[in-house]
C-alpha positions in Angstrom: 67.0 7.4 -79.9 70.5 6.2 -79.3 71.8 5.1 -75.9 75.3 3.9 -75.5 75.8 3.4 -79.2 72.8 1.1 -79.7 69.2 1.8 -80.7 66.9 1.8 -77.8 63.4 0.5 -78.2 62.3 0.9 -74.6 58.8 -0.4 -74.1 57.4 2.0 -71.4 54.5 -0.4 -70.7 56.8 -3.4 -70.1 59.2 -1.2 -68.0 56.3 0.1 -65.8 54.8 -3.4 -65.5 58.1 -4.8 -64.3 58.5 -1.9 -61.8 55.0 -2.5 -60.5 55.5 -6.2 -60.2 58.7 -5.5 -58.1 56.7 -3.2 -55.9 54.1 -5.9 -55.5 56.6 -8.5 -54.4 58.1 -6.1 -51.8 54.6 -5.3 -50.6 53.9 -9.1 -50.1 57.2 -9.6 -48.3 56.4 -6.7 -45.9 52.8 -8.0 -45.5 54.2 -11.4 -44.4 56.7 -9.8 -42.0 53.9 -7.8 -40.4 51.7 -10.9 -40.1 54.6 -12.6 -38.3 55.2 -9.6 -36.1 51.5 -9.5 -35.2 51.5 -13.2 -34.3 54.5 -12.6 -32.0 52.8 -9.7 -30.3 49.6 -11.6 -29.8 51.5 -14.6 -28.4 53.1 -12.2 -25.8 49.7 -11.2 -24.7 48.1 -8.1 -23.4 50.8 -7.8 -20.6 53.1 -6.4 -23.2 53.5 -2.6 -22.6 52.7 -1.4 -26.1 50.3 -4.3 -27.0 47.4 -2.2 -28.1 49.6 0.4 -29.9 51.6 -2.2 -31.8 48.5 -4.2 -32.8 46.8 -1.0 -34.0 49.9 0.1 -36.0 50.3 -3.4 -37.5 46.6 -3.5 -38.4 46.8 -0.1 -40.0 49.9 -1.1 -41.9 48.3 -4.3 -43.2 45.2 -2.4 -44.3 47.4 0.1 -46.2 49.3 -2.8 -47.8 46.1 -4.3 -49.0 45.0 -1.0 -50.6 48.5 -0.6 -52.1 48.4 -4.1 -53.4 45.0 -3.5 -55.1 46.3 -0.3 -56.7 49.4 -2.1 -57.9 47.3 -4.7 -59.6 45.1 -2.1 -61.2 48.2 -0.2 -62.4 49.8 -3.4 -63.8 46.7 -4.3 -65.8 46.5 -1.0 -67.7 48.5 -0.2 -70.8 50.7 2.8 -70.3 51.2 3.2 -74.1 47.6 4.2 -74.5 47.5 7.9 -74.1 44.0 7.8 -72.6 45.3 5.8 -69.6 48.4 7.9 -68.9 46.8 10.6 -66.7 44.9 8.1 -64.6 47.9 5.8 -64.3 50.0 8.8 -63.2 47.5 9.7 -60.5 47.2 6.0 -59.3 51.0 5.8 -59.2 51.2 8.9 -57.1 48.5 7.7 -54.7 50.3 4.3 -54.4 53.6 6.1 -53.7 52.0 8.1 -50.9 50.4 5.0 -49.4 53.8 3.1 -49.5 55.4 6.1 -47.8 52.7 5.9 -45.1 53.4 2.1 -44.7 57.1 2.9 -44.4 56.5 5.5 -41.6 54.0 3.2 -39.8 56.5 0.3 -39.9 59.2 2.6 -38.3 56.8 3.2 -35.4 56.0 -0.5 -35.2 59.8 -1.3 -35.0 60.3 1.4 -32.3 57.4 0.1 -30.1 58.0 -3.5 -30.9 61.7 -3.7 -29.9 61.1 -4.2 -26.2 60.3 -8.0 -25.9 60.2 -9.3 -29.5 62.8 -11.3 -31.2 65.2 -14.1 -30.3 66.8 -12.5 -27.2 63.4 -11.9 -25.5 63.1 -15.7 -25.2 66.6 -16.3 -23.7 66.4 -16.1 -19.9 69.4 -14.3 -18.6 70.5 -15.4 -15.2 73.8 -16.1 -13.4 74.1 -19.6 -14.8 73.5 -18.7 -18.4 76.6 -18.6 -20.5 75.7 -15.3 -22.1 75.4 -13.6 -18.7 78.2 -11.1 -17.9 
């Protein structure tokens, strides 16, 4: 097989492993962001309007991320070049993709409900003496 004038010896197993490792790193980054968001919501207390909803959504997202992380580890440890593994790896990859999509949708809802009092500007009191007050 020739690609761009050079012979290509694409190792599908190495490619899939790198792709899976990248997914895992993104999953870890989102996991840490959700932990931080959960800490912020808990610090705000139950007086926060969407406290229970946001905590439930974050907990659901974290649980899905743990499941996705386990699946990613399982996928990364299998050899794609072995024909016996290919059907199972394809199924696991499809399940992982669905779970990651559910995590994505859940985090959209977390962002929508969590916008009210979270972040830097929630901690800056706005009054007539504050330089940002207009």
